[in-house]
C-alpha positions as CSV (number, residue, x, y, z in Angstrom):
1,X,-102.3,99.3,-89.8
2,X,-102.2,98.7,-93.5
3,X,-98.6,100.0,-93.8
4,X,-97.5,97.7,-91.0
5,X,-99.2,94.7,-92.8
6,X,-97.4,95.7,-96.0
7,X,-94.0,96.0,-94.2
8,X,-94.6,92.6,-92.6
9,X,-95.5,91.0,-95.9
10,X,-92.4,92.6,-97.5
11,X,-90.2,91.3,-94.8
12,X,-91.6,87.8,-95.2
13,X,-91.1,88.0,-99.0
14,X,-87.5,89.2,-98.5
15,X,-86.8,86.3,-96.1
16,X,-88.4,83.8,-98.5
17,X,-86.4,85.2,-101.4
18,X,-83.2,85.0,-99.4
19,X,-83.9,81.3,-98.6
20,X,-84.5,80.5,-102.2
21,X,-81.3,82.3,-103.2
22,X,-79.4,80.2,-100.6
23,X,-80.8,77.0,-102.1
24,X,-79.9,77.9,-105.7
25,X,-76.5,79.4,-104.9
26,X,-73.8,77.3,-106.6
27,X,-71.6,75.4,-104.1
28,X,-68.5,77.3,-103.3
29,X,-65.4,75.3,-104.1
30,X,-62.4,75.8,-101.8
31,X,-59.1,76.7,-103.6
32,X,-57.4,73.6,-102.2
33,X,-60.1,71.4,-103.7
34,X,-59.7,73.1,-107.1
35,X,-55.9,72.7,-106.9
36,X,-56.3,69.0,-106.1
37,X,-58.8,68.5,-109.0
38,X,-56.3,70.2,-111.4
39,X,-53.5,67.9,-110.1
40,X,-55.5,64.8,-110.9
41,X,-56.5,66.2,-114.3
42,X,-52.9,66.8,-115.2
43,X,-52.0,63.2,-114.4
44,X,-55.0,62.0,-116.5
45,X,-53.9,64.1,-119.4
46,X,-50.2,63.0,-119.2
47,X,-50.8,59.3,-118.8
48,X,-53.2,56.6,-120.0
49,X,-53.8,53.6,-117.8
50,X,-52.9,50.5,-119.7
51,X,-54.0,47.9,-117.1
52,X,-57.5,47.1,-115.9
53,X,-57.4,45.0,-112.6
54,X,-60.4,43.1,-113.9
55,X,-57.8,41.4,-116.2
56,X,-57.5,43.5,-119.3
57,X,-54.8,45.3,-121.2
58,X,-56.1,48.8,-122.1
59,X,-53.1,50.5,-123.7
60,X,-54.6,50.2,-127.2
61,X,-58.1,51.4,-126.2
62,X,-59.7,54.8,-126.4
63,X,-58.8,57.1,-123.4
64,X,-60.8,60.3,-122.9
65,X,-60.5,62.9,-120.1
66,X,-62.8,65.6,-118.8
67,X,-62.6,68.5,-116.4
68,X,-65.6,70.4,-114.9
69,X,-65.0,73.4,-112.6
70,X,-68.7,73.8,-112.1
71,X,-68.9,70.3,-110.6
72,X,-65.4,70.4,-109.2
73,X,-64.6,67.1,-110.8
74,X,-62.3,65.4,-113.3
75,X,-62.4,62.0,-114.9
76,X,-60.7,59.7,-117.4
77,X,-62.5,56.9,-119.2
78,X,-61.2,53.9,-121.1
79,X,-63.8,52.8,-123.7
80,X,-63.7,49.4,-125.4
81,X,-63.7,49.5,-129.2
82,X,-66.0,46.5,-129.2
83,X,-68.5,47.2,-126.4
84,X,-68.5,51.0,-126.9
85,X,-68.9,51.8,-123.2
86,X,-66.5,52.8,-120.4
87,X,-64.7,49.7,-119.0
88,X,-62.3,51.7,-116.7
89,X,-63.0,55.0,-115.0
90,X,-60.7,57.2,-112.8
91,X,-62.4,60.1,-111.2
92,X,-61.9,62.8,-108.6
93,X,-64.7,65.0,-107.2
94,X,-65.1,67.6,-104.5
95,X,-67.9,66.7,-101.9
96,X,-69.1,69.4,-99.5
97,X,-70.5,66.6,-97.2
98,X,-68.9,63.6,-95.6
99,X,-72.0,61.4,-95.4
100,X,-71.2,59.6,-98.6
101,X,-71.2,55.9,-97.6
102,X,-74.5,55.2,-99.4
103,X,-73.2,56.9,-102.5
104,X,-70.0,54.8,-102.4
105,X,-72.0,51.6,-102.1
106,X,-74.3,52.6,-104.9
107,X,-71.3,53.4,-107.2
108,X,-69.7,50.1,-106.4
109,X,-72.9,48.2,-107.2
110,X,-73.2,50.2,-110.5
111,X,-69.6,49.4,-111.5
112,X,-70.2,45.7,-110.8
113,X,-73.4,45.7,-112.8
114,X,-71.7,47.4,-115.7
115,X,-68.6,45.2,-115.5
116,X,-66.4,48.2,-115.0
117,X,-63.5,49.1,-112.8
118,X,-63.9,52.5,-111.1
119,X,-61.3,54.3,-109.0
120,X,-62.9,57.3,-107.4
121,X,-61.5,59.9,-105.0
122,X,-63.6,62.3,-102.9
123,X,-62.0,65.5,-101.9
124,X,-63.5,66.5,-98.5
125,X,-63.1,69.7,-96.4
126,X,-62.3,67.4,-93.5
127,X,-62.6,63.7,-92.8
128,X,-64.4,62.3,-89.8
129,X,-63.7,59.0,-88.1
130,X,-66.8,57.4,-89.5
131,X,-66.1,57.9,-93.2
132,X,-62.4,57.3,-92.7
133,X,-62.9,53.9,-91.1
134,X,-65.4,53.0,-93.8
135,X,-63.0,53.7,-96.6
136,X,-60.0,52.0,-94.9
137,X,-62.0,48.8,-94.7
138,X,-63.8,49.1,-98.1
139,X,-63.1,46.4,-100.6
140,X,-64.9,45.6,-103.8
141,X,-63.7,43.8,-107.0
142,X,-65.0,46.6,-109.3
143,X,-64.5,49.7,-107.2
144,X,-61.6,51.4,-105.3
145,X,-62.4,54.5,-103.2
146,X,-60.2,57.2,-101.8
147,X,-60.6,60.3,-99.6
148,X,-58.4,63.4,-100.1
149,X,-58.5,65.4,-96.9
150,X,-58.2,69.1,-98.0
151,X,-57.3,70.3,-94.6
152,X,-54.0,68.3,-94.5
153,X,-53.6,66.7,-98.0
154,X,-53.8,63.2,-96.5
155,X,-54.9,60.5,-98.9
156,X,-57.0,57.8,-97.2
157,X,-57.6,54.3,-98.7
158,X,-57.6,50.6,-98.0
159,X,-53.9,50.0,-98.1
160,X,-54.4,46.2,-97.8
161,X,-56.2,46.1,-101.2
162,X,-53.6,45.6,-103.9
163,X,-55.5,47.2,-106.8
164,X,-56.5,50.2,-104.6
165,X,-52.9,50.8,-103.7
166,X,-51.9,50.5,-107.4
167,X,-54.4,53.2,-108.5
168,X,-53.7,55.5,-105.6
169,X,-50.9,57.1,-107.6
170,X,-53.5,58.9,-109.7
171,X,-54.5,60.9,-106.7
172,X,-51.1,62.0,-105.4
173,X,-49.4,65.4,-106.0
174,X,-46.3,63.7,-107.4
175,X,-48.1,60.6,-108.5
176,X,-46.4,58.1,-110.8
177,X,-49.0,55.8,-112.2
178,X,-47.5,52.3,-112.9
179,X,-47.6,51.0,-116.4
180,X,-48.3,47.4,-117.2
181,X,-44.6,46.9,-117.9
182,X,-43.8,48.1,-114.4
183,X,-46.1,45.5,-113.0
184,X,-44.8,42.8,-115.3
185,X,-41.2,43.5,-114.3
186,X,-42.1,42.5,-110.8
187,X,-42.1,38.9,-112.0
188,X,-39.1,38.9,-114.4
189,X,-35.8,37.2,-113.5
190,X,-32.4,38.9,-113.3
191,X,-32.2,38.8,-117.1
192,X,-35.6,40.5,-117.7
193,X,-37.2,37.2,-118.8
194,X,-40.8,36.4,-117.9
195,X,-43.2,33.5,-118.6
196,X,-46.7,34.2,-119.8
197,X,-48.1,31.7,-117.3
198,X,-46.7,33.9,-114.5
199,X,-48.2,37.0,-116.2
200,X,-51.6,35.4,-116.2
201,X,-51.5,34.8,-112.4
202,X,-49.9,38.1,-111.5
203,X,-52.2,40.3,-113.6
204,X,-55.3,38.0,-113.3
205,X,-55.5,37.8,-117.1
206,X,-56.7,34.9,-119.2
207,X,-54.4,33.4,-121.8
208,X,-56.0,35.2,-124.7
209,X,-55.6,38.6,-123.1
210,X,-51.9,37.9,-122.1
211,X,-51.2,36.9,-125.7
212,X,-52.8,40.1,-127.0
213,X,-50.6,42.1,-124.6
214,X,-47.4,40.3,-125.6
215,X,-48.2,40.8,-129.3
216,X,-48.6,44.5,-128.7
217,X,-45.3,44.7,-126.8
218,X,-43.5,42.7,-129.5
219,X,-44.9,45.0,-132.2
220,X,-43.5,48.0,-130.4
221,X,-40.1,46.3,-129.9
222,X,-40.4,46.3,-126.2
223,X,-40.1,42.5,-125.7
224,X,-38.6,39.6,-127.7
225,X,-39.5,36.0,-127.8
226,X,-37.0,33.6,-126.2
227,X,-39.0,30.4,-126.6
228,X,-42.5,29.1,-126.3
229,X,-44.4,31.2,-123.6
230,X,-41.2,32.9,-122.6
231,X,-40.2,36.4,-123.4
232,X,-37.7,39.1,-122.4
233,X,-37.8,42.8,-122.1
234,X,-35.5,44.6,-124.5
């Protein structure tokens, strides 16, 4: 009788231990998710975003990148030399669950509160209709969100939101992130001439920020002054 009791207690202990081990076992990262994170990290290492859609030139600011295989995530952060805090964040992370709508809303609220722009992509094993519809309709001035479907490599986003489409290049296998010059050339004439007033409207920048941008481009011999508030790419 005593032996049976001990065997029963031992079985209960093994079962409880097994449950604990399951809870503390690190999340298993699919190889496709790791490959995607590495792809984004390579783009972050090779390029620095020089435009913040909140209306700032960031090419002369500090750009730092990070990679974590433990968290299955990578991120790049622009830090203002004056404020000393991230003003632009590009991040990709693997999520083993698809119920992330509350998390997305919380991150958007946080970005707005911190006056940041955040572009964040969640790599999911599969994407259900609920989260797909949510992301396709999601729009926030400080936050762009994306889903990378590991099962078919599809990138899901709100393709009617201009800034979200612009930053989607960071999450593509053969992504080609646009520079601020690429964006500015969209408003130049056939001779490569642009007006600073048009830049203010197109990039949603104030006059002071546009002047700082133009001064930087002139310093690097990328544009020349034609006349007052009118410049041309070299």
